[in-house]
C-alpha atoms as one frame of an Amber mdcrd trajectory, in Angstrom:
protein
 108.130 115.209 121.336 108.168 111.614 122.603 111.190 109.683 123.832 112.525
 109.568 120.262 116.329 109.966 120.281 117.433 112.902 118.126 120.911 112.480
 116.590 123.335 115.349 117.026 122.769 118.006 114.381 119.333 116.677 113.431
 115.997 118.392 113.972 113.333 116.606 115.997 109.953 117.710 114.736 106.624
 116.483 113.396 105.053 116.226 109.965 102.478 118.844 110.935 105.215 121.304
 111.918 106.914 120.884 108.533 103.824 121.328 106.336 100.059 121.466 106.173
  98.675 117.962 105.732  95.821 118.253 103.234  93.413 115.730 101.768  92.530
 115.341  98.132  89.017 115.725  96.741  86.734 114.019  94.236  84.242 115.398
  91.717  80.672 114.394  92.509  78.692 112.533  91.347  81.695 110.420  90.463
  80.065 108.747  87.426  79.174 112.008  85.674  81.006 111.866  82.296  81.745
 115.606  82.319  84.528 115.052  84.881  86.476 112.644  82.683  88.439 112.406
  79.456  91.111 115.057  79.791  94.885 114.831  80.170  95.370 115.277  83.922
  95.658 112.019  85.833  93.299 111.093  88.647  95.206 108.937  91.116  93.682
 105.726  92.395  95.013 103.639  95.266  95.795 100.917  92.716  97.948 103.378
  90.766 100.077 103.874  93.859 100.299 100.215  94.867 101.446  99.310  91.345
 104.072 102.077  91.324 107.595 101.931  92.687 108.640 105.197  94.333 107.344
 107.377  91.480 103.821 107.829  90.151 104.420 108.051  86.407 100.916 107.346
  85.110  97.342 106.849  86.230  94.471 104.696  85.041  91.941 107.534  84.778
  92.161 111.128  83.532  90.149 114.204  84.454  88.646 116.896  82.269  89.186
 120.590  83.113  85.912 120.477  85.052  87.090 117.391  86.941  90.441 118.973
  87.820  88.605 121.963  89.324  86.791 119.587  91.689  89.881 117.648  92.747
  93.344 118.563  94.130  96.170 118.978  91.660  99.614 118.007  92.957 102.836
 119.703  91.788 105.326 117.307  90.234 107.965 116.157  92.665 105.717 116.273
  95.722 104.973 113.264  97.914 101.467 111.915  98.472 100.344 109.329 101.022
  97.411 106.904 100.832  95.095 107.068 103.848  92.403 104.529 102.927  92.337
 100.925 101.695  96.123 100.469 101.427  97.086 102.636 104.384 100.302 104.665
 104.594 101.745 103.988 101.131 103.759 106.999  99.867 104.763 107.848  96.312
 106.460 110.771  94.592 104.239 112.349  91.933 106.069 112.372  88.613 103.097
 113.133  86.358 100.432 115.796  85.967  97.928 114.368  88.424  95.218 115.051
  91.003  94.368 113.133  94.156  91.033 112.204  95.713  90.249 112.168  99.428
  91.867 108.772  99.876  95.215 110.608  99.854  96.964 113.430 101.658  99.773
 115.666 100.476 102.118 118.028 102.273 101.395 121.622 101.295 104.188 124.083
 102.016 106.839 121.467 102.720 110.166 123.299 102.755 112.690 122.832  99.968
 115.027 122.036 102.842 113.320 118.647 102.970 114.599 116.339 100.251 111.555
 114.668  98.704 113.263 111.317  98.234 114.419 111.279 101.844 110.877 112.209
 102.842 109.498 109.372 100.705 111.808 106.854 102.391 110.916 108.189 105.828
 107.197 107.741 105.140 107.858 104.293 103.661 109.530 103.303 106.918 106.340
 104.294 108.771 103.837 102.437 106.569 103.364  99.585 109.019 102.824 101.865
 112.033 100.527 104.162 110.050  98.467 101.179 108.938  98.155 100.117 112.576
  96.903 103.636 113.434  93.907 103.398 111.122  90.534 104.417 112.442  87.905
 101.712 112.796  84.996 101.521 110.381  83.817  99.629 107.321  87.073 100.607
 105.635  89.910 101.632 107.944  91.535 104.958 107.174  93.817 107.644 108.548
  93.021 111.289 109.083  95.163 114.378 108.714  95.639 114.703 112.488  97.192
 111.232 112.767  99.577 111.985 109.908 100.376 115.477 111.274 101.397 114.055
 114.653 103.903 111.672 113.096 107.356 112.472 114.489 110.407 112.786 112.274
 114.135 113.231 112.864 115.374 115.470 110.087 119.070 115.580 109.171 120.633
 118.547 107.360 119.751 118.613 103.652 123.113 117.237 102.380 122.813 114.262
 104.735 119.199 113.718 103.671 120.346 113.579 100.056 123.137 111.135 100.850
 120.763 108.836 102.737 118.276 108.994  99.870 121.045 108.204  97.357 122.109
 105.100  99.303 118.553 103.796  99.572 117.933 104.626  95.905 120.916 102.504
  94.891 119.457  99.571  96.836 116.062 100.174  95.206 117.778 100.090  91.797
 119.136  96.621  92.573 115.676  95.493  93.720 114.039  96.879  90.571 116.606
  95.288  88.234 116.375  91.944  90.014 112.571  92.004  89.834 112.793  92.836
  86.111 115.069  89.814  85.624 112.592  87.607  87.487 109.702  88.917  85.388
 111.674  88.293  82.184 112.516  84.747  83.256 108.882  84.114  84.211 107.834
  85.193  80.714 110.559  82.977  79.229 109.309  80.045  81.282 105.717  80.543
  80.131 106.753  80.776  76.490 109.109  77.800  76.742 106.489  75.753  78.571
 103.923  76.471  75.872 106.413  75.516  73.152 107.705  72.322  74.757 104.364
  70.994  76.000 102.759  71.344  72.575 105.622  70.832  70.095 108.197  68.917
  72.106 111.870  68.747  71.153 112.867  68.404  67.504 109.520  67.189  66.127
 108.385  68.121  62.621 105.129  66.199  62.230 102.030  66.773  64.324  98.528
  65.361  64.801  95.210  66.334  66.321  94.510  64.958  69.801  92.121  65.562
  72.722  94.681  68.087  74.043  95.203  69.837  70.704  98.024  69.470  68.168
 100.878  67.315  69.460 103.837  65.499  67.828 102.792  62.300  66.065 105.049
  60.277  68.387 103.197  61.512  71.480 100.012  60.166  72.984  97.160  61.809
  74.856  96.254  59.911  77.999  94.057  60.356  81.047  95.715  60.895  84.405
  94.036  57.721  85.695  96.001  55.714  83.107  99.294  57.146  84.398  98.893
  56.406  88.104  99.212  53.289  90.207  96.055  51.173  90.167  95.382  51.254
  93.918  94.917  54.666  95.524  96.504  56.316  92.476  94.469  59.515  92.796
  92.820  60.097  96.159  91.841  62.998  98.368  91.948  63.512 102.113  89.460
  62.027 104.586  85.944  63.375 104.338  84.581  65.771 106.959  84.287  64.169
 110.382  86.758  61.399 109.507  89.646  63.781 110.249  88.991  66.786 112.492
  91.174  69.064 114.564  90.345  67.033 117.648  92.241  64.131 116.052  95.438
  66.145 115.734  98.440  65.295 117.910 101.811  66.919 118.555 103.623  63.911
 117.080 102.905  60.869 114.954 102.023  60.713 111.256 102.263  64.208 109.651
  99.154  65.712 108.050  99.754  67.139 104.566  97.869  70.422 104.167  97.055
  72.162 100.870  98.916  75.278 102.028 102.178  73.363 101.801 102.114  73.810
  97.998 100.999  77.446  97.845 104.024  78.586  95.844 104.098  75.540  93.563
 106.794  73.941  95.714 106.391  71.755  98.763 107.175  73.816 101.835 105.918
  72.751 105.268 106.982  74.922 108.206 104.833  73.302 110.854 102.952  70.011
 110.896 100.070  68.653 112.886  99.950  64.885 113.294  97.618  61.953 113.852
  98.313  58.805 115.811  98.904  55.430 114.218  95.342  54.277 114.882  93.793
  57.205 113.000  96.349  56.767 110.206  95.455  53.090 109.751  91.771  53.981
 109.824  92.270  56.450 106.949  95.153  54.695 105.179  93.444  55.212 101.831
  94.540  58.879 102.145  98.189  58.115 102.922 100.937  59.709 100.880 104.680
  59.178 100.634 107.785  60.660  99.039 107.564  61.057  95.263 103.789  61.564
  95.212 102.285  64.663  93.618 100.384  66.617  96.287  97.701  69.052  95.106
  95.563  71.670  96.826  91.974  70.543  96.356  89.894  73.426  97.718  89.923
  77.233  97.639  91.733  79.890  95.652  94.848  77.724  95.590  93.015  74.703
  94.149  95.124  72.997  91.480  98.513  74.110  92.808 100.745  71.072  93.144
 104.238  69.921  94.033 106.141  66.719  94.635 106.372  65.428  98.176 110.165
  65.101  98.694 111.494  61.569  98.345 112.881  61.600 101.887 109.593  62.776
 103.404 108.068  60.383 105.952 104.738  58.752 105.164 101.933  61.197 105.810
  98.182  61.510 105.601  96.283  64.007 103.481  94.186  66.722 105.031  90.650
  67.057 103.702  91.727  70.060 101.593  94.384  68.194  99.610  94.780  65.241
  97.251  97.625  63.177  95.849  98.648  61.287  92.724 101.021  58.319  92.746
 102.346  57.975  89.214 103.419  54.767  87.524 107.084  55.642  86.968 107.433
  53.419  83.892 105.118  55.679  81.875 105.152  59.112  83.519 107.858  61.270
  85.086 106.648  63.138  88.155 108.425  66.410  87.316 106.949  66.375  83.808
 103.367  65.791  84.957 103.731  68.567  87.543 104.761  70.911  84.721 101.734
  69.893  82.666  99.413  70.496  85.616 101.040  73.870  86.299 100.595  74.767
  82.632  96.937  73.728  82.803  96.484  75.928  85.848  98.010  78.915  84.023
  95.843  78.382  80.950  92.656  77.824  82.962  92.295  74.192  81.940  92.091
  73.100  85.576  89.194  75.514  86.095  87.132  73.189  83.913  87.348  70.414
  86.503  86.408  72.506  89.527  83.042  72.079  91.189  80.639  75.039  91.388
  80.436  75.367  95.169  80.976  78.132  97.733  84.687  77.397  97.462  86.089
  76.105  94.158  87.258  72.516  94.492  88.979  70.076  92.160  86.635  67.258
  91.151  88.435  63.956  91.726  86.374  62.146  89.103  87.120  64.851  86.517
  90.807  64.908  87.475  91.041  61.193  86.758  89.597  61.810  83.276  91.841
  64.799  82.544  93.766  64.313  79.307  97.492  65.161  79.242 100.146  64.965
  76.501 102.553  62.069  77.025 105.930  61.882  75.223 108.253  58.967  75.888
 109.992  59.027  79.272 113.304  60.284  77.886 111.651  63.318  76.285 109.573
  63.955  79.378 112.779  64.204  81.394 114.471  66.457  78.828 111.522  68.855
  78.809 111.415  68.887  82.597 115.173  69.493  82.747 114.971  72.529  80.450
 112.164  74.113  82.464 113.801  73.217  85.773 116.909  75.093  84.606 114.796
  78.225  84.134 113.162  77.629  87.530 116.604  77.469  89.134 117.520  80.826
  87.608 114.273  82.318  88.890 114.879  80.867  92.344 118.407  82.273  92.432
 117.192  85.769  91.603 114.284  85.509  94.028 116.793  84.668  96.744 118.853
  87.714  95.761 115.721  89.868  95.778 114.732  88.682  99.235 118.246  89.319
 100.554 118.296  92.835  99.103 114.866  93.637 100.535 116.056  92.573 103.988
 119.161  94.718 103.520 117.039  97.720 102.553 114.834  97.340 105.611 117.881
  97.241 107.888 119.460 100.239 106.136 116.266 102.265 106.467 116.146 101.522
 110.183 119.786 102.569 110.649 119.997 105.550 108.292 116.628 107.189 108.894
 117.110 107.191 112.659 120.751 108.285 112.610 121.882 105.055 114.193 124.411
 105.001 111.379 125.623 108.354 110.113 126.788 109.066 106.591 129.205 111.709
 105.411 127.378 114.288 103.340
């Protein structure tokens, strides 16, 4: 054994000493239809990554012939992924087989609580992933897994530790379910309010579909300030990394709006001379900042009102709305809705990386209620956002708590009464 500290009354051993580590198997050729169509699940890596603790179902199912060519796992046993997503464990809770992208632990004693064992392996996912062999697709082998050291408490203490961690997992699962439910509520409410508004009974056709008769459909260019209303960052060589400074005017990157909210952890800057040279691309508090290029293209958020004047990076753009006709929080909601529905995909250029077309963005039609209704709609959806944010904060806190508990309980740093 290594220098691992073994708590009093615990057994210091290895995975290989507790069981035989065996790989799964796959029927070949994999596309032959005779292997498929039965009732026994065939576990994919994606089935495990989408599961929480228990594997209850699989995407694919094997025929009797397919089962004979794979490895069937008894219910209640733990499997571990060893390719693609490395080191992810799950407890099998369905009639299922595994392919050679997984291992299982044949002959593992009933003196090892499977839930404790699952949590132990979960605590080692990061180190197992770092142990992957090099190749086109990193993977583990049975020897690496077999050599993994484990401190094993007596069975009653294992069960108590597992029960504590399970209770924390229950809180995480319930909180995530609440977040998912609120996200669905937000989508439904957004669809209702951005098409039917509040209290309207008569509707009309418009370039954006059916809207209340009191609403208008307008282009974004008609809602922004006349000068530099919608602009992007400096082109190519006009702003390069060699222009960046440790202080000065902050550069607004597209990654600052990844989550739909403005969040900048670290800025680069340009000096006043470069800023004045590219002042067309300046942005200030209250502007809508949008990611222009890449997978995040179309994500947007408001630059906080107290934010100092900045300059756009080449991968971002901004809109400065005319506040007498358009409320910033409302237009952000519309743009977020368009991103969800794929409407923003229509104004992306067909290049190596998708990019928002500035000219098309200016022509983009949006529904426009009066300012009072815009604010009411934004307020309703912001209320849901606040509930989501509150639960996300709780989820993050609980996840941190779980990580700390796993470190303490699975090493015996903190002992529990069985």
